[in-house]
N, C-alpha and C positions, 0 to 999 in steps of 0.2 A: 502494501500500500503503501503511495506515494505520501509524501506530505507540505506543505507548504511552507517555509518560511515566512512569517504575519511582522513587522517590523515597526518598534513605535519611531514616533519620528526624527528623536534624536540616533534611533541605530541606525537609522536612515540617512539625517546628513555624514555622520560617520564613514559608513558606505561608501558615499558619493565623494566624500573629500578625501579617504584614502585611495580611492583607484581614479585616480582622476585619467585612467584611458578607455573607461568604457561612461558611459551615459545610463547611468540611471534614473529611473524614474521612478514613482512608488504609487502602485494600484491596488486600489481598498488594503494598504498594508500590507501589500507586498513587491520586491521591490522587481519589474520590469525593466534589463535592459533596451535604449531604444535602440532599433536594427541597424547597420547600413543603409543605405540609403542608392538608389542610384547616381548614375553622371548626372542627368537630367535635373535632378532632385536637387540637387547640391548646389550645383552652380542656380536655378530659380531662387535659392532661397538664398546663397549670399548674391548673385545681384542685387537682389530687391532688398537685403543689407548694405549693402556698400551705396545706392542708389538713397536712402533712405538719411543715413553719414551722414552722406554730400548735400543733404538738405540741412540741416537738421544742426544746433551750437552744443558745439560740445560739453559745455557748462551749462548747459541744457538737462541733455538724453547724451543717452547711451545704445544702444544698438548691439545686440547681442545676435548671435546666428548661431544659430544650436547647443547654445549657452546655459542666460540665463532660464531659471526655473518657477514657474508660477506653484502657488501653494493656497489649493484649492480649500481641502481640510489638512489637518494633520494628518492624514492618511492617503492623501494625496498631493502629488505632487510632480507636473508634468513639465515638459525640455520645446517649450513651444519651437519649431523652426527660425521664428524668426517675433526678436519681438525690444520695442520700443520700454527704454526704463530713467520715467523722471530721474537725473544725476543727482536729485537732494536724496532723493535714496541711499543711493551708489555712493556717497560722499561718509555719511560716518564710517563705512569701513575700508575704504578702500589702501590701507596699509597696513590691514589686517590680513595678515597669509592665509588662514584660516576661516577666514571669513566666507559665508556659505550663501552663495548667489541664488536667492531664493527671496518671492515678495507676495506677500497675502495681500498687499495693498491692489487697486483695479492699474490696471500699467497702460497707458495711453492707445496703444494697437498690439494687437499677440497676428501671428501670422503661422498656419497652416499649408504645408504645399501636398497635393497629393502622392499621397502612392501604394503601389498595389500590397504592399503588405503593413499600412499602420492607416489606412486609407476612410476603413469601417469605421475606425476606432475614435480616429481624428475629428471624425464627424458627428460621429452616435453620441460619444463621452466626452474626447476634450472642448466641442461649441457648448457644450449644454453648462460645462464646468468653468468651461471663459466669463458666458453670460449670465450666470449663479455669481463668481465671482465678480463681477460690478466693470468690467475689462469695455471700454472707451470703444473699441473699434477692431472685431475679429475679421479674418481675411482669410480665405479656403480660393487656393490657389488651384489650377488643375493644370497641368504644364501643356496634356496629349492634345487635352480639349480648348488648349488657349482662353481658358475662361475665371478670372474670382469673381468672390461672393463677397459682400461685405455687409460684415453686420456693424447695426449702427444704435449707440443707447441713447435712448430720446429721453428725456427732464423726468419721465414718469418712472422707470424703467425696463422699458418694453425694449425691443429693437427692432429696425426695420431690416429690414432684405434689400439688397440690390445685385440681381447678377451685370456682369458686365463683362464686352464679347472684344473688346480692345479699347484702344486710343486712353487717354491721359483719366486715371483713376484718384482725384482727392483724397488725401485724406481727411479727412474732415477734425478729429481730434489733433492732427496738428496743423495750420491752419499753413497757406502760400505752399506745405508740402503735396507732390501729386506725384506718379508713377505712374512710367508710360509702361501699360502695360503689353502692347508689341512688340515691345525691346524685352520687356520680361521672358516672356513668355518665345522669343526669337533660337530657333532650332538652326 
């Protein structure tokens, strides 16, 4: 009979900090290694991160690609493909070599890029968690269909959903920032 190890939040933090070569998420208390992604998946996530970083002032925001974690609950931590994190959340810990790059606070933008191995989980589980966390804008990029779906938090806490099939996509949570979807999904 197989057993599953359930970790506390502190045990998860220690696992993630002591095993930096692997990308550990926590799904309902169970550590799950984020799988390696395809070349296109990594290219799209990297291009998106660079495009965002080039438009944002580093004194105000940090952009993490496959690095920063979102804390949904003590039993659920996710690694978005791209996350925009207010610098004020990171500044107090920048000189601590054991600082854990995870945030319970809602973020301006989290993005997932579709992949065959995690696509269903990202859509069914992470999307709901990001919305319940109150993240301002959530993007789901499908590089093969060349689409971007954006969910944007409204003042009443609900989300609107917009499907983009090309052109410039504004990041409404980051005024003045836009991403060229055609360039993002160019093969």
